[in-house]
C-alpha positions as semicolon CSV with decimal commas, in nm:
position;residue;x (nm);y (nm);z (nm)
1;X;2,190;5,445;-8,064
2;X;2,293;5,549;-8,416
3;X;2,646;5,519;-8,543
4;X;2,828;5,811;-8,701
5;X;3,109;6,056;-8,633
6;X;3,037;6,055;-8,260
7;X;3,098;5,682;-8,246
8;X;3,368;5,603;-8,501
9;X;3,533;5,933;-8,598
10;X;3,661;6,154;-8,319
11;X;3,652;5,978;-7,982
12;X;3,378;6,160;-7,796
13;X;3,140;6,045;-7,526
14;X;2,779;6,129;-7,613
15;X;2,625;6,394;-7,391
16;X;2,299;6,269;-7,239
17;X;1,992;6,422;-7,079
18;X;1,816;6,190;-6,833
19;X;1,451;6,280;-6,770
20;X;1,307;6,121;-6,458
21;X;0,939;6,077;-6,385
22;X;0,696;6,047;-6,095
23;X;0,318;6,053;-6,095
24;X;-0,016;5,928;-5,960
25;X;-0,156;5,584;-6,020
26;X;-0,512;5,706;-6,065
27;X;-0,569;5,967;-6,336
28;X;-0,886;6,159;-6,432
29;X;-0,811;6,200;-6,803
30;X;-0,541;5,963;-6,922
31;X;-0,556;6,051;-7,296
32;X;-0,512;6,424;-7,223
33;X;-0,216;6,365;-6,992
34;X;-0,059;6,123;-7,240
35;X;-0,068;6,395;-7,503
36;X;0,084;6,649;-7,264
37;X;0,367;6,408;-7,182
38;X;0,427;6,330;-7,549
39;X;0,441;6,700;-7,637
40;X;0,676;6,773;-7,347
41;X;0,911;6,489;-7,440
42;X;0,911;6,598;-7,806
43;X;1,012;6,949;-7,703
44;X;1,290;6,823;-7,480
45;X;1,419;6,595;-7,754
46;X;1,401;6,866;-8,021
47;X;1,571;7,126;-7,800
48;X;1,865;6,900;-7,711
49;X;2,161;6,805;-7,924
50;X;2,223;6,536;-7,664
51;X;2,083;6,186;-7,631
52;X;1,760;6,206;-7,429
53;X;1,649;5,905;-7,227
54;X;1,382;5,842;-6,965
55;X;1,419;5,716;-6,607
56;X;1,102;5,589;-6,449
57;X;0,932;5,315;-6,256
58;X;0,662;5,110;-6,429
59;X;0,373;5,125;-6,182
60;X;0,014;5,141;-6,303
61;X;-0,111;5,481;-6,410
62;X;0,120;5,775;-6,484
63;X;0,441;5,568;-6,484
64;X;0,303;5,348;-6,760
65;X;0,199;5,650;-6,968
66;X;0,544;5,810;-6,939
67;X;0,723;5,485;-7,021
68;X;0,498;5,411;-7,319
69;X;0,545;5,769;-7,443
70;X;0,924;5,729;-7,432
71;X;0,903;5,406;-7,629
72;X;0,664;5,561;-7,882
73;X;0,909;5,847;-7,945
74;X;1,204;5,604;-7,958
75;X;1,351;5,757;-7,644
76;X;1,558;5,495;-7,456
77;X;1,401;5,400;-7,125
78;X;1,566;5,299;-6,799
79;X;1,325;5,139;-6,552
80;X;1,379;5,153;-6,175
81;X;1,163;4,914;-5,976
82;X;1,086;4,956;-5,605
83;X;1,110;4,578;-5,553
84;X;1,189;4,262;-5,751
85;X;0,964;4,185;-6,048
86;X;0,806;3,878;-5,887
87;X;0,685;4,095;-5,597
88;X;0,619;4,407;-5,802
89;X;0,364;4,229;-6,024
90;X;0,145;4,165;-5,718
91;X;0,048;4,535;-5,728
92;X;-0,122;4,495;-6,068
93;X;-0,436;4,362;-6,222
94;X;-0,377;4,119;-6,510
95;X;-0,447;4,368;-6,791
96;X;-0,236;4,640;-6,633
97;X;0,053;4,400;-6,576
98;X;0,057;4,312;-6,946
99;X;0,126;4,679;-7,023
100;X;0,412;4,682;-6,772
101;X;0,558;4,357;-6,910
102;X;0,581;4,515;-7,255
103;X;0,755;4,815;-7,102
104;X;1,008;4,597;-6,918
105;X;1,079;4,397;-7,235
106;X;1,161;4,712;-7,436
107;X;1,355;4,905;-7,169
108;X;1,732;4,923;-7,213
109;X;1,777;4,866;-6,839
110;X;1,562;4,731;-6,555
111;X;1,696;4,765;-6,201
112;X;1,563;4,715;-5,850
113;X;1,629;5,000;-5,607
114;X;1,423;4,925;-5,297
115;X;1,497;4,564;-5,215
116;X;1,647;4,648;-4,875
117;X;1,333;4,804;-4,730
118;X;0,971;4,702;-4,701
119;X;0,630;4,849;-4,777
120;X;0,592;5,211;-4,877
121;X;0,959;5,287;-4,808
122;X;1,046;5,093;-5,123
123;X;0,843;5,335;-5,336
124;X;0,991;5,638;-5,161
125;X;1,345;5,508;-5,214
126;X;1,266;5,439;-5,580
127;X;1,139;5,795;-5,627
128;X;1,447;5,945;-5,462
129;X;1,673;5,726;-5,675
130;X;1,489;5,844;-5,985
131;X;1,581;6,202;-5,896
132;X;1,942;6,105;-5,832
133;X;1,966;5,934;-6,172
134;X;1,812;6,219;-6,372
135;X;1,883;6,582;-6,457
136;X;1,519;6,681;-6,495
137;X;1,213;6,545;-6,317
138;X;0,877;6,535;-6,490
139;X;0,583;6,494;-6,251
140;X;0,209;6,439;-6,288
141;X;0,072;6,572;-5,961
142;X;-0,258;6,715;-5,844
143;X;-0,091;6,960;-5,604
144;X;-0,234;6,783;-5,300
145;X;-0,042;6,619;-5,010
146;X;0,055;6,255;-5,050
147;X;-0,186;5,993;-4,927
148;X;0,099;5,764;-4,818
149;X;0,477;5,737;-4,790
150;X;0,648;5,751;-5,126
151;X;0,366;5,952;-5,285
152;X;0,415;6,197;-5,571
153;X;0,402;6,506;-5,348
154;X;0,689;6,379;-5,132
155;X;0,906;6,312;-5,435
156;X;0,830;6,650;-5,594
157;X;0,885;6,829;-5,263
158;X;1,223;6,664;-5,218
159;X;1,331;6,759;-5,571
160;X;1,218;7,120;-5,519
161;X;1,403;7,151;-5,188
162;X;1,736;7,027;-5,326
163;X;1,714;7,255;-5,629
164;X;1,643;6,981;-5,883
165;X;1,456;7,110;-6,191
166;X;1,096;6,984;-6,211
167;X;0,837;7,007;-6,491
168;X;0,508;6,982;-6,305
169;X;0,208;6,868;-6,509
170;X;-0,113;6,921;-6,312
171;X;-0,295;6,588;-6,316
172;X;-0,640;6,753;-6,347
173;X;-0,590;7,062;-6,565
174;X;-0,282;6,949;-6,762
175;X;-0,118;7,287;-6,691
176;X;0,265;7,294;-6,697
177;X;0,485;7,470;-6,443
178;X;0,864;7,463;-6,410
179;X;1,024;7,458;-6,065
180;X;1,389;7,562;-6,013
181;X;1,415;7,722;-6,357
182;X;1,774;7,838;-6,302
183;X;1,880;7,478;-6,240
184;X;1,687;7,373;-6,552
185;X;1,900;7,610;-6,762
186;X;2,224;7,484;-6,609
187;X;2,146;7,117;-6,665
188;X;2,233;7,145;-7,033
189;X;2,583;7,277;-6,967
190;X;2,873;7,035;-6,913
191;X;3,200;7,216;-6,992
192;X;3,414;6,937;-6,846
193;X;3,272;6,678;-7,084
194;X;3,322;6,919;-7,374
195;X;3,682;6,976;-7,267
196;X;3,760;6,604;-7,239
197;X;3,587;6,526;-7,568
198;X;3,799;6,795;-7,730
199;X;4,131;6,637;-7,629
200;X;4,330;6,496;-7,925
201;X;4,281;6,131;-8,016
202;X;4,662;6,075;-8,016
203;X;4,637;5,795;-8,273
204;X;4,363;5,596;-8,096
205;X;4,071;5,461;-8,297
206;X;3,743;5,292;-8,205
207;X;3,763;4,932;-8,336
208;X;3,385;4,886;-8,367
209;X;3,050;5,056;-8,313
210;X;2,990;4,891;-7,974
211;X;2,932;5,118;-7,672
212;X;3,203;4,941;-7,472
213;X;3,462;4,991;-7,746
214;X;3,381;5,362;-7,750
215;X;3,415;5,380;-7,370
216;X;3,747;5,191;-7,385
217;X;3,880;5,418;-7,661
218;X;3,779;5,725;-7,460
219;X;3,970;5,589;-7,157
220;X;4,276;5,524;-7,374
221;X;4,256;5,879;-7,509
222;X;4,248;6,021;-7,156
223;X;4,536;5,795;-7,049
224;X;4,755;5,902;-7,340
225;X;4,686;6,271;-7,288
226;X;4,751;6,245;-6,913
227;X;5,076;6,053;-6,974
228;X;5,198;6,321;-7,211
229;X;5,132;6,598;-6,961
230;X;5,259;6,434;-6,640
231;X;5,633;6,378;-6,714
232;X;5,665;6,725;-6,864
233;X;5,505;6,888;-6,562
234;X;5,737;6,706;-6,321
235;X;6,048;6,792;-6,519
236;X;5,950;7,156;-6,550
237;X;5,876;7,174;-6,177
238;X;6,241;7,094;-6,101
239;X;6,379;7,388;-6,303
240;X;6,287;7,666;-6,055
241;X;6,446;7,463;-5,773
242;X;6,776;7,438;-5,963
243;X;6,771;7,807;-6,057
244;X;6,701;7,911;-5,699
245;X;6,988;7,697;-5,568
246;X;7,229;7,836;-5,829
247;X;7,129;8,191;-5,743
248;X;7,187;8,124;-5,372
249;X;7,535;7,979;-5,435
250;X;7,644;8,267;-5,656
251;X;7,511;8,534;-5,424
252;X;7,703;8,378;-5,135
253;X;8,031;8,332;-5,319
254;X;8,035;8,640;-5,540
255;X;8,165;8,884;-5,271
256;X;8,476;8,666;-5,236
257;X;8,549;8,670;-5,609
258;X;8,735;8,957;-5,784
259;X;8,505;9,153;-6,011
260;X;8,204;9,030;-5,817
261;X;7,952;9,255;-5,991
262;X;7,890;9,027;-6,294
263;X;7,845;8,728;-6,063
264;X;7,601;8,916;-5,842
265;X;7,412;9,028;-6,152
266;X;7,396;8,667;-6,274
267;X;7,272;8,561;-5,931
268;X;6,998;8,825;-5,941
269;X;6,894;8,717;-6,291
270;X;6,874;8,352;-6,184
271;X;6,666;8,448;-5,881
272;X;6,425;8,654;-6,088
273;X;6,393;8,374;-6,343
274;X;6,330;8,120;-6,066
275;X;6,048;8,336;-5,929
276;X;5,897;8,404;-6,272
277;X;5,950;8,058;-6,420
278;X;5,642;7,887;-6,269
279;X;5,423;8,155;-6,426
280;X;5,616;8,155;-6,755
281;X;5,601;7,776;-6,784
282;X;5,244;7,770;-6,646
283;X;5,341;7,497;-6,401
284;X;5,026;7,524;-6,191
285;X;4,810;7,507;-6,500
286;X;5,003;7,211;-6,635
287;X;4,974;7,025;-6,306
288;X;4,604;7,102;-6,282
289;X;4,554;6,998;-6,644
290;X;4,721;6,666;-6,569
291;X;4,511;6,612;-6,255
292;X;4,199;6,709;-6,447
293;X;4,269;6,455;-6,723
294;X;4,404;6,181;-6,498
295;X;4,111;6,195;-6,255
296;X;3,866;6,165;-6,545
297;X;4,063;5,868;-6,676
298;X;4,057;5,689;-6,341
299;X;3,688;5,763;-6,302
300;X;3,623;5,611;-6,647
301;X;3,841;5,312;-6,565
302;X;3,632;5,244;-6,256
303;X;3,308;5,249;-6,456
304;X;3,457;5,010;-6,712
305;X;3,576;4,777;-6,438
306;X;3,211;4,728;-6,332
307;X;3,079;4,716;-6,688
308;X;2,956;4,357;-6,672
309;X;2,764;4,391;-6,346
310;X;2,384;4,349;-6,364
311;X;2,304;4,713;-6,285
312;X;2,453;5,062;-6,273
313;X;2,688;5,126;-5,981
314;X;2,803;5,479;-5,909
315;X;3,098;5,419;-5,678
316;X;3,150;5,796;-5,648
317;X;2,838;5,984;-5,753
318;X;2,794;6,320;-5,925
319;X;2,710;6,487;-5,594
320;X;3,077;6,448;-5,489
321;X;3,233;6,541;-5,822
322;X;2,970;6,739;-6,012
323;X;3,218;6,836;-6,284
324;X;3,238;6,470;-6,388
325;X;2,862;6,415;-6,381
326;X;2,849;6,433;-6,761
327;X;3,105;6,154;-6,793
328;X;2,921;5,942;-6,537
329;X;2,585;5,973;-6,711
330;X;2,738;5,918;-7,054
331;X;2,930;5,608;-6,942
332;X;2,624;5,470;-6,766
333;X;2,412;5,524;-7,075
334;X;2,669;5,346;-7,293
335;X;2,667;5,059;-7,045
336;X;2,287;5,034;-7,061
337;X;2,298;5,059;-7,440
338;X;2,552;4,777;-7,468
339;X;2,334;4,480;-7,554
340;X;2,631;4,244;-7,551
341;X;2,694;4,328;-7,186
342;X;2,384;4,147;-7,067
343;X;2,411;3,785;-6,963
344;X;2,754;3,787;-6,799
345;X;2,764;3,526;-6,524
346;X;2,901;3,588;-6,177
347;X;3,200;3,363;-6,240
348;X;3,277;3,542;-6,566
349;X;3,265;3,879;-6,392
350;X;3,485;3,760;-6,104
351;X;3,743;3,619;-6,346
352;X;3,749;3,934;-6,559
353;X;3,756;4,170;-6,260
354;X;4,038;3,972;-6,097
355;X;4,244;3,965;-6,418
356;X;4,184;4,313;-6,556
357;X;4,141;4,519;-6,242
358;X;4,281;4,362;-5,926
359;X;4,591;4,191;-6,068
360;X;4,668;4,489;-6,288
361;X;4,642;4,731;-5,996
362;X;4,852;4,513;-5,765
363;X;5,125;4,502;-6,030
364;X;5,096;4,878;-6,082
365;X;5,120;4,959;-5,710
366;X;5,412;4,717;-5,667
367;X;5,604;4,885;-5,951
368;X;5,528;5,231;-5,821
369;X;5,628;5,138;-5,465
370;X;5,965;5,006;-5,589
371;X;6,014;5,316;-5,801
372;X;5,925;5,551;-5,516
373;X;6,161;5,364;-5,282
374;X;6,444;5,393;-5,537
375;X;6,387;5,769;-5,568
376;X;6,366;5,806;-5,192
377;X;6,696;5,623;-5,136
378;X;6,868;5,809;-5,418
379;X;6,769;6,151;-5,287
380;X;6,858;6,054;-4,931
381;X;7,201;5,931;-5,043
382;X;7,272;6,249;-5,240
383;X;7,158;6,464;-4,950
384;X;7,370;6,279;-4,693
385;X;7,685;6,250;-4,909
386;X;7,680;6,617;-5,010
387;X;7,597;6,731;-4,658
388;X;7,876;6,523;-4,502
389;X;8,130;6,639;-4,763
390;X;8,040;7,001;-4,703
391;X;8,080;6,954;-4,326
392;X;8,417;6,779;-4,369
393;X;8,547;7,057;-4,593
394;X;8,431;7,323;-4,350
395;X;8,580;7,135;-4,054
396;X;8,912;7,077;-4,230
397;X;8,929;7,439;-4,331
398;X;8,877;7,558;-3,973
399;X;9,114;7,302;-3,816
400;X;9,408;7,362;-4,047
401;X;9,342;7,740;-4,061
402;X;9,403;7,721;-4,437
403;X;9,784;7,663;-4,403
404;X;9,789;7,381;-4,657
405;X;9,568;7,588;-4,887
406;X;9,810;7,882;-4,860
407;X;10,103;7,659;-4,943
408;X;9,924;7,527;-5,248
409;X;9,819;7,881;-5,337
410;X;9,454;7,762;-5,346
411;X;9,200;8,049;-5,361
412;X;8,986;8,080;-5,048
413;X;8,672;8,162;-5,247
414;X;8,665;7,816;-5,404
415;X;8,637;7,663;-5,058
416;X;8,328;7,876;-4,997
417;X;8,196;7,787;-5,341
418;X;8,244;7,413;-5,282
419;X;8,075;7,422;-4,942
420;X;7,784;7,632;-5,067
421;X;7,737;7,410;-5,370
422;X;7,739;7,092;-5,168
423;X;7,492;7,228;-4,916
424;X;7,265;7,350;-5,196
425;X;7,279;7,011;-5,371
426;X;7,184;6,844;-5,043
427;X;6,896;7,089;-5,007
428;X;6,784;7,032;-5,366
429;X;6,782;6,655;-5,314
430;X;6,553;6,704;-5,016
431;X;6,333;6,938;-5,220
432;X;6,309;6,689;-5,506
433;X;6,210;6,418;-5,257
434;X;5,928;6,643;-5,134
435;X;5,818;6,727;-5,488
436;X;5,798;6,359;-5,579
437;X;5,643;6,276;-5,239
438;X;5,843;5,954;-5,247
439;X;5,806;5,838;-4,886
440;X;5,430;5,884;-4,869
441;X;5,375;5,731;-5,210
442;X;5,585;5,427;-5,119
443;X;5,381;5,364;-4,804
444;X;5,053;5,426;-4,984
445;X;5,137;5,192;-5,272
446;X;5,238;4,911;-5,040
447;X;4,926;4,953;-4,828
448;X;4,707;4,942;-5,138
449;X;4,884;4,631;-5,271
450;X;4,823;4,448;-4,945
451;X;4,458;4,559;-4,926
452;X;4,398;4,447;-5,283
453;X;4,545;4,104;-5,210
454;X;4,310;4,064;-4,915
455;X;4,007;4,180;-5,115
456;X;4,106;3,946;-5,398
457;X;4,091;3,650;-5,159
458;X;3,743;3,757;-5,056
459;X;3,628;3,789;-5,416
460;X;3,753;3,441;-5,495
461;X;3,560;3,290;-5,203
462;X;3,229;3,478;-5,241
463;X;2,940;3,319;-5,432
464;X;2,663;3,581;-5,472
465;X;2,633;3,898;-5,678
466;X;2,545;4,105;-5,373
467;X;2,851;4,002;-5,171
468;X;3,088;4,026;-5,468
469;X;2,964;4,374;-5,559
470;X;3,009;4,495;-5,201
471;X;3,378;4,401;-5,215
472;X;3,417;4,536;-5,569
473;X;3,271;4,871;-5,460
474;X;3,513;4,881;-5,165
475;X;3,799;4,826;-5,407
476;X;3,681;5,098;-5,643
477;X;3,634;5,350;-5,362
478;X;3,984;5,277;-5,234
479;X;4,131;5,319;-5,582
480;X;3,945;5,648;-5,631
481;X;4,009;5,798;-5,288
482;X;4,272;6,040;-5,420
483;X;4,045;6,151;-5,702
484;X;3,863;6,389;-5,469
485;X;4,199;6,546;-5,372
486;X;4,281;6,600;-5,738
487;X;3,945;6,756;-5,809
488;X;3,984;6,989;-5,509
489;X;4,319;7,104;-5,645
490;X;4,162;7,169;-5,984
491;X;3,878;7,372;-5,839
492;X;4,122;7,570;-5,625
493;X;4,313;7,658;-5,941
494;X;3,989;7,777;-6,098
495;X;4,033;7,568;-6,410
496;X;3,766;7,301;-6,403
497;X;3,489;7,523;-6,531
498;X;3,684;7,724;-6,783
């Protein structure tokens, strides 16, 4: 991947176009189909300002032609195998396997997708995974039904039914046909990635040209932008509450005050401002902007946490958060392109994941739980003290029938003002507690801290990649569970696609 402004200048994730492939093993005219594939890939590469890479298996026949075409055009290649290499090679003759070995050696990533099933199901699962990992499927197909499970027709049919764009190359005539053309036009549009790339760098630089450094700098950029938005949004959200309370106090007390008209007018102005303030300050937009940036940051953090795993792990896939699909594919491509990532041992990953992810999150949740508890107690204390004082004043006023106030020549309206103010302060404290969601956050943070401690014990005791990754994926899903809530709020506000 070349260096340049995209890598070292402004901190931007590269947009990528993943082209998947499926096709027959036996071909009538291999040279003709090779040329068709080469021409098609050249057009896709020339038409895209993005990084184009291929996603394919490496079976004999059409898969080999597609993979070799990608390598010839210097298009990065990700290989998905239906079963481990030592079993996969049994499907080949010696000469054909030599071609596949060269492909595997030059691919930027080689992963096994079908190791949980047996027989033809492995090839079907591999084909379905190829669709899931690509934005466009290229297929060499004769138009006839499959002659076994996992055949080309089944994969193409699945892609067509779910609306996935397909470039169908007829295996006999070489004729091209595009299925789901509307989806093919949309695949090149990722406004969310453009928006996040366009956020200011806020003083962050990329220390080197490595893919991981770029991904880390992008996360830091999102963090800084989210941190700048969040405190401001919370502070601004409290202003309408204060204005509303002040308006209520004045409107209640004003009739008891001489020359009440100015006070009533002030109360009306405060009420109008309180109603208009959320729109004037764009509070909903600010909150949605924060959620939009913060959710992308947490999503990126999760990908980086699993950076040194052997393969690509989509804890939450693009089907659940399609607006972040561009980030997912870009991060995954950077991970595949990071040559220094390869070779991390299980113990190294466990140590790094424990230190940089689990311990850090436990400390974060512990701090946030203590902070939420402090806010909860503070608001409860203010609410109770003000409420009790207001009740005592009202009770004393009724019991004494204002005789001591009359003696002291104390105006009656100030009693009403004091009671109203105290009750409003108590109400505001309760409202602030709801805005900050202190009680729920405290419980949630403590639950997460305890769960992470338990998962950390499991990670320490486990000794295989498979078992460790199962626990790591559980942790990442738990940490990202609120992300879907945030994205729902964004979509409801109608901002994510603007």
